[in-house]
C-alpha positions in Angstrom: -22.4 -2.7 24.9 -25.0 -5.4 25.7 -26.5 -8.0 24.1 -29.1 -6.0 22.2 -27.3 -3.5 21.2 -26.4 -3.2 17.5 -22.9 -4.7 16.6 -19.9 -2.0 15.6 -17.1 -2.3 13.5 -14.3 -0.1 13.8 -12.0 0.6 10.5 -8.4 1.6 12.0 -6.2 2.0 8.9 -2.7 3.8 9.1 -4.1 7.4 8.1 -0.7 8.9 7.0 -1.2 6.5 3.8 -3.6 6.6 1.4 -3.2 3.1 0.5 -4.3 1.9 3.6 -7.0 4.3 4.7 -8.2 3.7 1.0 -8.6 -0.1 1.6 -10.7 0.3 4.3 -13.2 2.8 3.1 -13.2 0.4 -0.3 -14.3 -2.5 2.1 -16.5 -0.5 4.5 -18.3 1.5 1.8 -19.4 -2.3 0.4 -20.4 -3.4 3.5 -22.4 -1.0 4.6 -24.9 -1.9 2.1 -25.3 -5.4 4.3 -24.2 -4.7 7.6 -27.2 -3.4 9.8 -25.1 -2.2 13.2 -22.3 0.9 13.2 -19.4 1.6 10.9 -16.6 3.8 12.3 -12.7 4.9 12.0 -10.8 5.8 14.2 -6.8 6.4 13.6 -4.5 10.2 12.6 -3.2 11.7 9.4 -3.7 13.5 6.4 -6.1 11.2 4.6 -8.6 11.4 7.2 -10.0 13.7 6.0 -11.1 11.2 3.3 -13.1 9.0 5.9 -15.7 11.8 6.9 -16.1 13.1 3.2 -17.3 9.4 3.0 -19.3 10.1 5.4 -18.1 7.8 8.4 -18.2 8.9 12.1 -14.4 9.0 12.7 -12.2 9.6 15.6 -8.8 10.4 16.4 -6.5 8.5 17.9 -3.7 9.4 20.0 0.3 9.4 19.0 1.6 9.4 15.5 4.3 7.5 13.4 5.2 9.9 10.9 7.3 12.3 12.7 9.3 9.1 13.6 9.0 7.5 10.3 10.7 11.0 8.4 13.5 11.2 10.6 13.8 7.2 9.7 13.4 8.0 5.5 14.9 10.7 5.3 18.6 9.7 6.4 17.9 11.0 10.3 19.0 7.6 11.1 22.3 5.2 11.1 22.7 2.1 11.7 24.8 3.0 14.8 21.5 4.7 16.3 19.0 1.2 15.8 19.4 0.6 19.1 17.9 4.7 19.9 15.3 4.2 17.7 14.3 0.9 19.4 13.5 2.6 22.3 12.0 5.4 20.6 10.1 3.0 18.8 8.9 1.0 21.9 7.8 4.0 23.8 6.0 5.7 20.8 4.3 2.0 20.6 3.1 2.3 24.3 1.8 5.5 23.6 -0.7 4.4 20.5 -1.6 1.3 22.0 -3.0 2.8 25.2 -4.9 5.5 23.0 -6.3 2.5 21.3 -7.3 0.8 24.3 -9.0 4.0 25.8 -11.2 4.4 22.6 -12.1 0.5 22.7 -13.3 1.8 26.3 -15.2 4.7 25.2 -16.5 3.0 21.8 -17.1 -0.8 22.7 -16.5 -2.2 19.4 -17.2 -5.4 18.1 -14.6 -6.3 15.9 -11.8 -4.3 15.2 -10.1 -4.0 12.1 -6.9 -2.3 11.3 -4.9 -2.2 8.0 -1.0 -0.3 8.4 -1.2 0.1 11.8 1.0 -2.9 13.9 -0.4 -1.9 17.4 -3.6 -2.6 16.4 -3.1 -6.4 16.7 -2.1 -6.0 20.3 -4.5 -3.7 21.0 -7.1 -5.7 20.6 -5.9 -9.0 22.5 -5.1 -7.1 25.6 -9.2 -5.5 25.0 -10.2 -9.5 24.4 -11.4 -8.2 21.0 -11.7 -9.9 17.7 -9.4 -8.4 15.5 -9.2 -8.8 11.4 -6.2 -7.0 9.9 -5.9 -6.2 6.1 -2.4 -6.1 4.2 -0.9 -7.7 1.0 1.7 -9.9 0.4 4.4 -7.9 0.5 3.5 -7.3 3.8 2.7 -10.9 4.2 6.1 -12.5 3.5 8.0 -10.3 5.6 6.3 -12.6 8.6 5.5 -16.3 6.8 7.7 -19.0 6.2 9.6 -18.1 3.1 8.5 -21.5 1.8 5.3 -19.9 1.1 7.1 -17.8 -1.4 6.6 -19.7 -4.7 10.1 -19.4 -6.6 8.4 -18.1 -9.6 9.3 -14.7 -8.3 11.7 -13.5 -9.6 15.3 -13.1 -7.5 15.7 -9.6 -6.9 16.8 -7.1 -3.8 14.8 -4.4 -1.7 15.2 -0.6 -3.3 17.1 1.3 -0.8 17.1 4.8 -1.9 14.9 6.1 0.8 17.4 5.2 3.2 19.8 7.8 2.3 22.2 5.7 4.9 22.3 2.2 3.3 22.8 3.8 -0.6 26.1 1.9 -0.7 24.1 -1.2 -1.1 23.3 0.0 -4.4 26.8 -0.5 -5.2 27.3 -3.6 -4.6 27.6 -6.2 -8.1 23.8 -7.7 -8.9 24.5 -11.0 -8.3 25.7 -9.9 -4.3 22.8 -8.1 -3.9 20.0 -10.8 -4.8 22.2 -13.3 -2.3 22.2 -10.9 0.7 19.2 -9.2 0.6 16.9 -11.6 -1.1 18.2 -15.2 1.0 19.6 -12.9 4.4 17.3 -9.3 4.6 14.1 -10.9 5.3 15.3 -12.7 8.0 17.0 -9.9 9.6 14.3 -8.0 9.5 11.6 -10.5 10.8 13.8 -11.4 13.8 13.7 -7.9 14.4 10.0 -7.4 14.6 9.5 -10.1 16.1 12.4 -9.4 18.9 10.6 -5.8 19.2 7.2 -7.0 19.9 8.2 -9.5 21.8 9.7 -6.5 24.4 6.3 -4.2 23.7 4.7 -7.9 24.0 6.6 -8.4 27.4 5.7 -4.7 28.9 2.4 -5.4 28.5 2.3 -9.0 30.2 1.4 -10.5 26.9 2.6 -14.3 26.1 6.0 -13.7 23.7 5.7 -14.8 20.3 7.4 -17.8 19.1 7.2 -17.2 15.8 7.6 -14.5 12.5 3.9 -14.0 11.9 3.0 -11.2 13.8 0.2 -10.5 11.9 -1.7 -12.0 15.0 -5.6 -11.5 14.0 -9.0 -14.1 14.0 -8.8 -13.6 10.3 -6.3 -11.8 7.6 -6.9 -10.4 4.4 -4.9 -10.1 1.5 -5.5 -7.5 -1.1 -3.9 -9.0 -3.8 -4.7 -11.5 -6.7 -3.0 -15.1 -6.3 -2.3 -15.0 -9.8 -0.3 -11.9 -9.7 1.6 -12.2 -6.0 1.4 -15.9 -5.6 2.2 -18.1 -2.5 1.2 -21.5 -1.3 0.7 -22.9 2.0 -1.1 -19.8 3.3 -2.4 -20.6 7.4 -5.8 -20.9 7.5 -6.8 -16.9 8.7 -5.2 -16.4 5.9 -7.5 -15.2 2.4 -7.0 -13.9 -1.0 -9.8 -11.4 -1.6 -8.8 -9.6 -4.4 -7.5 -6.0 -5.0 -8.8 -3.7 -2.3 -8.9 0.1 -4.5 -10.0 3.6 -3.2 -11.4 6.1 -5.7 -12.1 9.5 -5.0 -15.9 10.1 -5.0 -15.7 12.9 -8.2 -16.6 12.5 -11.9 -13.7 13.0 -14.5 -12.8 16.6 -15.2 -14.9 17.3 -18.8 -11.6 18.0 -20.7 -10.8 14.4 -20.4 -13.8 12.7 -21.0 -13.6 12.1 -24.2 -10.0 11.7 -24.1 -7.9 8.1 -25.4 -4.4 6.8 -25.4 -3.6 9.3 -22.7 -0.4 8.7 -20.2 -1.7 9.3 -17.4 1.0 10.2 -14.2 0.4 9.6 -9.9 3.4 9.0 -7.7 0.4 7.8 -5.0 0.8 8.9 -1.4 4.9 7.1 -1.3 6.4 7.5 -4.4 8.7 10.0 -5.0 8.3 13.8 -5.6 11.6 14.3 -7.5 10.2 12.1 -10.4 7.7 14.7 -11.6 10.5 17.2 -12.5 12.3 14.3 -14.7 8.7 13.6 -16.1 8.0 16.9 -17.2 11.0 17.7 -18.7 11.0 14.1 -20.9 7.3 15.1 -22.0 8.3 18.8 -22.8 10.7 17.2 -25.4 7.7 14.1 -27.1 5.2 16.2 -27.8 3.2 13.8 -29.6 2.1 12.7 -26.5 -1.0 13.4 -24.2 -0.3 13.0 -20.6 -2.1 13.7 -17.4 -0.6 13.8 -13.9 -2.3 13.9 -10.7 -0.1 14.8 -7.0 -2.2 14.1 -4.8 -0.9 15.3 -1.5 2.8 14.5 -2.8 3.6 17.9 -4.1 2.0 20.9 -4.8 1.1 22.5 -8.2 3.0 25.6 -6.9 6.0 23.4 -6.7 5.9 21.6 -10.0 6.0 24.9 -12.0 5.0 25.8 -15.2 3.4 22.9 -16.9 4.2 21.5 -20.8 1.6 22.5 -23.2 0.7 18.6 -24.1 0.7 17.5 -19.8 -2.8 18.5 -17.6 -2.6 18.5 -14.3 -4.7 18.0 -11.8 -5.2 16.8 -7.8 -7.5 13.9 -7.6 -8.2 12.0 -10.6 -10.2 8.7 -10.2 -7.9 6.1 -11.5 -9.8 3.3 -13.7 -11.7 6.2 -15.0 -8.4 7.5 -16.7 -7.2 4.2 -17.1 -9.2 3.4 -19.7 -8.2 6.4 -21.9 -4.8 5.8 -21.0 -2.7 3.9 -23.1 0.4 4.0 -20.4 0.4 4.5 -16.8 3.2 5.5 -15.3 3.8 5.3 -11.4 5.7 4.7 -7.9 4.6 0.9 -8.3 1.8 1.0 -5.7 -0.4 -1.9 -5.7 -3.6 0.1 -6.0 -2.6 2.1 -9.0 -1.1 -1.1 -10.5 -4.3 -2.8 -10.2 -6.3 -0.2 -11.5 -3.8 0.0 -14.4 -4.3 -3.7 -15.4 -7.5 -3.9 -14.9 -8.6 -2.0 -17.9 -5.4 -4.2 -19.5 -2.8 -1.1 -19.4 0.6 -1.1 -19.0 2.6 0.1 -16.2 5.9 1.9 -16.0 6.9 1.9 -12.7 9.5 3.8 -10.8 10.1 2.5 -7.7 10.6 4.3 -4.0 9.6 2.0 -1.2 11.4 -1.8 -1.2 7.6 -3.5 -1.6 6.9 -1.1 -4.8 9.7 -2.9 -6.4 9.8 -6.2 -5.5 5.8 -6.8 -5.3 4.9 -4.3 -7.8 6.6 -3.3 -10.2 9.3 -6.3 -10.8 5.9 -8.4 -10.8 4.5 -6.4 -13.4 7.7 -6.5 -15.1 8.4 -10.7 -14.6 4.8 -11.1 -16.4 5.7 -8.9 -19.2 3.2 -6.1 -18.8 5.5 -3.2 -18.1 9.3 -2.1 -17.1 10.6 -0.8 -14.3 12.9 2.4 -13.8 15.2 2.9 -10.6 15.0 6.8 -9.1 18.4 6.8 -9.8 19.0 5.9 -13.2 15.7 8.5 -13.6 16.9 10.7 -16.8 14.9 12.5 -19.2 16.6 10.3 -21.6 15.9 7.1 -19.8 11.9 8.1 -19.8 12.0 8.9 -23.5 13.1 5.2 -23.9 10.9 3.7 -21.8 7.7 5.8 -22.5 8.4 5.1 -26.7 8.9 1.1 -25.7 6.2 0.8 -23.9 3.6 2.7 -25.6 4.1 1.8 -29.0 4.5 -2.2 -27.9 1.5 -5.0 -28.3 3.6 -7.2 -26.7 3.1 -4.8 -23.5 -0.5 -4.6 -23.9 -1.5 -8.2 -25.3 -0.3 -9.2 -21.4 -1.5 -6.4 -19.2 -5.1 -7.8 -21.2 -3.6 -11.2 -20.0 -3.9 -10.4 -16.6 -7.5 -8.0 -16.9 -9.5 -11.5 -17.8 -8.6 -12.7 -14.1 -10.2 -10.3 -11.9 -12.6 -7.2 -11.6 -11.8 -3.9 -8.6 -15.6 -4.8 -7.4 -14.7 -8.1 -6.1 -12.1 -7.4 -3.6 -14.0 -5.4 -1.9 -17.3 -7.9 -1.7 -15.1 -10.5 -0.8 -13.6 -8.3 2.0 -16.9 -7.8 3.1 -18.5 -11.3 2.8 -15.3 -11.8 5.3 -15.6 -9.7 8.0 -19.7 -10.9 8.0 -18.6 -14.3 8.5 -16.7 -13.2 11.5 -19.5 -11.2 13.0 -22.0 -13.9 12.3 -19.4 -16.3 14.0 -18.7 -14.3 17.4 -22.6 -15.0 17.8 
């Protein structure tokens, strides 16, 4: 690309996760209204089809985190297998980084924007390309100084139900879990992360990192609200922009347009499909409530089976439109769904499946009085019925959610992120 060529922005999300793909799409759609250059995407995964459906050019990268992540998350590993995992990850990261370098050479982007792909900042550094990372505070908390996390965050322990070989942690007394995990989990994970990346950097002849901040980039976009997940003493290149939420380009089904006081159920792309049969069993015993669920790619309609007469199911639904018609949203604690709910002042019941969904998602909702948490290992139809009736019929939860909604709109996040990207492009000359 010569000096007279138009600038080219390359988004590189982790396409196996809807949140990462969706955030990049939300920003890219806003950016293309203001940016005169070219916007392209690169990645690999099941949600890449959303990119081409949105009208963007898409290039497939080499290597995928999915097989090793699936093996790890489903109990294929134990603590004794960590050295083997370490070596396997190193080989995988090298393959992915080399593939990204080939794409840079072929496509010659002006700026690279990564989301959920830890390899991007390293490959961009090797290629001497400016880089912006999109993340949220759940990732930032693992790399920022611990003092940056304000003490108003309630003490809690990360959720380990998705890691079968760590389930004994759940049998510890709560005070022990809070002390060991809140005090030492992030320190240990940060130490291991830096150790891993430095081994990887050594293999590419790069300087070692001396601190725990592995989000190395020209700018870091935090897709969060400070009022919801506050921190202090952020580095100058970290920026709150507000929620970045993806919506499918679709109209609400006709049968739902005039509905109100619904209960909307979604487990996103990283929740547990095991929640669906328990939820359906509960709603079969609550005919007074009308529930609508969306399955996404998490579970098929065939796997769900027969529905109670008071429940409708769809593959995808526009989340904000559903929030406008709902009095309660039940989800996995993902920030995208939580922000959709809170933007319309709707309280949330969260069934978290990953540590960040608990600690920085539904725990924050619960701490602010806008909903409740149910652990997956505590999930029963009886518990669901009790909590649904409690939240649905409570004005206190609704008032708390409406108070949070007064602090943001979903339009602000993509606009702020696009403006930051344009400023960075302008600074590049």
